[in-house]
C-alpha positions as CSV (number, residue, x, y, z in Angstrom):
1,M,0.2,-0.1,0.0
2,D,2.0,2.9,-1.4
3,K,-0.6,5.8,-1.0
4,L,-3.1,6.3,2.0
5,I,-6.3,7.7,0.4
6,P,-8.0,10.2,2.5
7,L,-11.4,9.0,3.6
8,H,-14.7,10.6,4.2
9,L,-14.6,9.6,7.9
10,P,-13.1,11.4,10.6
11,P,-9.1,11.0,10.9
12,A,-8.2,8.3,13.0
13,P,-5.1,8.5,15.4
14,L,-3.5,5.3,14.0
15,K,0.0,3.9,15.1
16,L,1.6,3.1,11.7
17,S,5.0,1.8,11.1
18,R,6.9,0.3,8.1
19,Q,8.7,-3.0,7.8
20,G,10.6,-3.1,4.4
21,K,7.8,-2.1,1.8
22,Q,4.9,-2.9,3.9
23,I,3.1,-0.6,6.1
24,W,1.6,-1.9,9.6
25,V,-1.0,-0.8,11.8
26,W,-1.5,-1.3,15.5
27,D,-5.0,-2.5,16.0
28,Q,-6.3,-1.4,19.5
29,L,-9.1,-3.9,19.5
30,R,-7.1,-7.0,18.7
31,K,-3.9,-5.8,20.2
32,K,-1.7,-6.9,17.5
33,Q,0.0,-5.3,14.3
34,L,-1.7,-5.9,10.9
35,V,-0.5,-5.4,7.6
36,L,-2.4,-2.2,6.5
37,T,-4.2,-3.2,3.4
38,P,-6.7,-0.7,2.0
39,E,-9.5,-2.4,3.4
40,E,-7.9,-2.3,6.6
41,W,-7.3,1.4,6.4
42,V,-11.1,1.7,6.0
43,R,-11.8,-0.7,9.0
44,Q,-9.6,1.0,11.3
45,H,-11.4,4.5,10.4
46,L,-14.8,3.1,10.8
47,V,-13.7,1.5,14.2
48,H,-12.6,4.8,15.3
49,Y,-15.6,6.6,14.0
50,L,-17.8,4.1,15.8
51,Q,-16.3,4.8,19.0
52,S,-15.3,8.4,19.3
53,E,-18.4,10.0,17.4
54,L,-21.2,7.3,17.8
55,H,-19.9,5.9,21.3
56,Y,-19.5,2.3,20.4
57,P,-17.8,0.7,23.5
58,A,-14.7,-1.4,22.8
59,T,-16.3,-4.5,24.1
60,A,-19.0,-4.6,21.6
61,F,-17.0,-5.1,18.7
62,A,-15.7,-8.2,16.9
63,L,-13.6,-7.9,14.1
64,E,-12.9,-10.6,11.0
65,G,-14.9,-13.3,12.5
66,G,-14.9,-16.6,10.6
67,F,-18.1,-18.6,10.0
68,K,-19.3,-21.2,7.7
69,L,-21.9,-20.3,5.0
70,L,-23.2,-23.1,2.4
71,G,-20.2,-25.2,3.4
72,K,-17.6,-22.1,2.7
73,T,-15.7,-20.5,5.4
74,Q,-16.6,-16.8,5.2
75,R,-15.2,-13.7,7.2
76,S,-17.0,-10.9,8.5
77,D,-15.4,-7.7,8.8
78,L,-17.1,-6.3,11.9
79,L,-19.8,-7.3,14.1
80,I,-21.4,-5.3,17.1
81,Y,-22.7,-7.2,20.1
82,Q,-25.1,-6.2,22.5
83,Q,-25.7,-8.6,25.5
84,G,-23.8,-11.3,23.7
85,K,-25.9,-11.2,20.7
86,P,-24.7,-9.7,17.1
87,V,-27.0,-6.8,16.4
88,L,-25.0,-4.8,13.5
89,L,-22.9,-6.4,10.8
90,G,-20.5,-4.3,9.1
91,E,-18.8,-4.8,5.6
92,C,-15.5,-3.0,4.5
93,K,-14.3,-2.3,1.1
94,A,-11.3,-0.8,-0.1
95,P,-11.8,2.9,-1.3
96,Q,-11.0,2.0,-4.9
97,V,-14.0,-0.5,-4.7
98,K,-17.4,0.9,-5.5
99,I,-20.3,0.2,-3.2
100,S,-22.7,-2.0,-5.5
101,Q,-25.7,-4.3,-5.4
102,D,-23.0,-7.3,-5.1
103,T,-21.8,-5.4,-1.9
104,F,-25.1,-5.4,-0.4
105,D,-25.9,-9.0,-1.8
106,Q,-22.4,-10.2,0.0
107,A,-23.9,-8.5,3.3
108,C,-27.1,-9.8,3.0
109,R,-25.6,-13.6,2.5
110,Y,-23.7,-13.1,5.6
111,N,-26.5,-12.0,7.4
112,L,-28.3,-15.2,6.7
113,H,-25.7,-16.4,9.3
114,Y,-26.2,-13.7,12.0
115,K,-29.7,-12.5,11.4
116,V,-28.6,-9.2,12.5
117,P,-31.2,-6.3,12.4
118,Y,-28.7,-3.8,10.9
119,L,-26.0,-3.5,8.2
120,L,-23.1,-1.0,8.0
121,I,-21.2,-0.9,4.5
122,S,-18.5,1.5,3.6
123,N,-15.8,1.9,1.4
124,G,-14.4,5.1,3.5
125,L,-15.8,7.4,0.8
126,E,-19.3,6.1,0.7
127,T,-20.9,4.8,3.9
128,Y,-24.4,3.5,4.1
129,W,-26.8,2.4,7.1
130,A,-29.7,0.0,6.6
131,K,-32.2,-1.8,8.8
132,V,-33.0,-5.3,7.9
133,L,-36.7,-5.8,7.2
134,F,-36.8,-9.7,7.4
135,E,-40.7,-10.1,6.8
136,E,-40.3,-8.0,3.7
137,S,-37.1,-9.4,2.5
138,R,-35.7,-5.9,1.9
139,L,-33.4,-3.1,3.5
140,E,-34.5,0.2,4.6
141,F,-31.7,2.7,4.4
142,L,-31.3,5.1,7.3
143,K,-30.6,8.8,6.8
144,E,-28.5,9.1,9.9
145,P,-25.8,7.1,11.5
146,L,-26.9,4.7,14.3
147,S,-25.4,5.6,17.7
148,F,-25.0,3.0,20.0
149,A,-27.6,4.5,22.3
150,A,-30.0,4.5,19.2
151,L,-29.0,0.9,18.5
152,L,-29.8,-0.2,22.1
153,R,-33.2,1.6,22.0
154,S,-34.0,-0.2,18.8
């Protein structure tokens, strides 16, 4: 990753280091160094935004959780838990990846496993929040980001 693309998310105070040609980032939640891929760049900023602006506690996060779907191993980018139950699924894409119907389809496929009521999809340039309307098999896009307090009330 040669160039870090400015995102449409609040700047995050990331601890970056370089080893050879690779940039690494200290992941505060997972307590380890990670290669700073474009997707990780977005995930780190999104986590910072959720914590600093929307007041999501660090204890609510699970990052890059593996699960089986239709016999294949998948990996969710971000899950938010409330009282031990997943309530929000986040899907991160690299900034150069356009958010498309395929992105929403992927998140909805993953949600076959998790069955969360809310989705969050971002490439750092565009961010979408949606409520899952299971009975109608559709998403209702939210006009505003969902704070942790609002998530608890829903």
